[in-house]
DRENKE-938660 format. One record per residue (C-alpha): residue in one letter; x, y, z. Coordinates in steps of 0.2 Angstrom, whole numbers, padded with zeros to 4 digits, always signed. Layout:
# residues N
aXYZ/...
This chain:
# residues 116
x-0305+0550+0307/x-0294+0535+0306/x-0307+0523+0306/x-0296+0505+0304/x-0280+0513+0301/x-0266+0502+0314/x-0251+0509+0319/x-0244+0528+0322/x-0235+0539+0309/x-0221+0547+0323/x-0221+0561+0311/x-0211+0552+0298/x-0216+0545+0281/x-0218+0527+0277/x-0200+0522+0274/x-0192+0530+0285/x-0204+0526+0300/x-0200+0506+0292/x-0182+0509+0297/x-0185+0518+0312/x-0196+0505+0319/x-0185+0490+0315/x-0170+0499+0322/x-0181+0501+0338/x-0183+0483+0336/x-0166+0477+0332/x-0160+0488+0349/x-0171+0482+0359/x-0166+0462+0355/x-0148+0469+0358/x-0150+0474+0373/x-0165+0466+0380/x-0172+0483+0387/x-0171+0499+0381/x-0180+0515+0389/x-0189+0526+0374/x-0206+0531+0375/x-0223+0524+0377/x-0231+0527+0362/x-0215+0520+0351/x-0214+0505+0365/x-0232+0499+0362/x-0228+0500+0344/x-0216+0491+0346/x-0221+0477+0358/x-0234+0463+0348/x-0220+0465+0335/x-0206+0461+0344/x-0217+0447+0349/x-0223+0438+0335/x-0206+0437+0329/x-0201+0427+0345/x-0216+0416+0342/x-0209+0413+0324/x-0191+0411+0331/x-0198+0400+0342/x-0202+0386+0329/x-0184+0384+0329/x-0182+0377+0308/x-0176+0385+0292/x-0192+0394+0288/x-0189+0405+0302/x-0175+0410+0303/x-0179+0415+0285/x-0193+0426+0292/x-0179+0433+0303/x-0166+0436+0294/x-0180+0448+0282/x-0185+0458+0293/x-0170+0462+0307/x-0153+0464+0303/x-0144+0448+0304/x-0134+0452+0320/x-0152+0453+0329/x-0159+0440+0318/x-0148+0428+0326/x-0147+0434+0342/x-0169+0431+0342/x-0167+0414+0336/x-0152+0405+0347/x-0153+0416+0364/x-0170+0423+0367/x-0180+0411+0357/x-0175+0393+0367/x-0179+0406+0386/x-0198+0405+0380/x-0199+0386+0371/x-0211+0383+0386/x-0221+0400+0387/x-0237+0405+0378/x-0235+0421+0374/x-0231+0440+0383/x-0211+0439+0381/x-0211+0457+0383/x-0217+0471+0398/x-0217+0488+0396/x-0213+0498+0410/x-0220+0515+0412/x-0210+0528+0424/x-0214+0543+0431/x-0200+0553+0417/x-0209+0565+0407/x-0196+0572+0390/x-0191+0589+0395/x-0196+0598+0377/x-0213+0592+0373/x-0219+0581+0389/x-0218+0565+0381/x-0220+0552+0394/x-0205+0537+0397/x-0205+0518+0399/x-0195+0504+0399/x-0200+0490+0387/x-0189+0475+0390/x-0190+0456+0388/x-0195+0446+0406/
């Protein structure tokens, strides 16, 4: 049993899993919306929302936090373009829209995750 175990493993070892999730987060920030599986979308949603909340503070510490967790291009886009849009919003910056499409090879449910 996996009591008190957070997160999904996605069939990867720790380092590759972190890199995979960071790549998904970066793609979401760069494109504004991505199509992926439901499990992946549910995994990255709270992480990206926490980064948006940090970026809303618009101070040096927030920028350093973003740069430590995201590639430089994504961090700057999140800090300068995305976070100011949500300055007056308390939370819920992302939405997950479940689609009727399933992946053919493993029947994984697909979803679209996007900024509100």
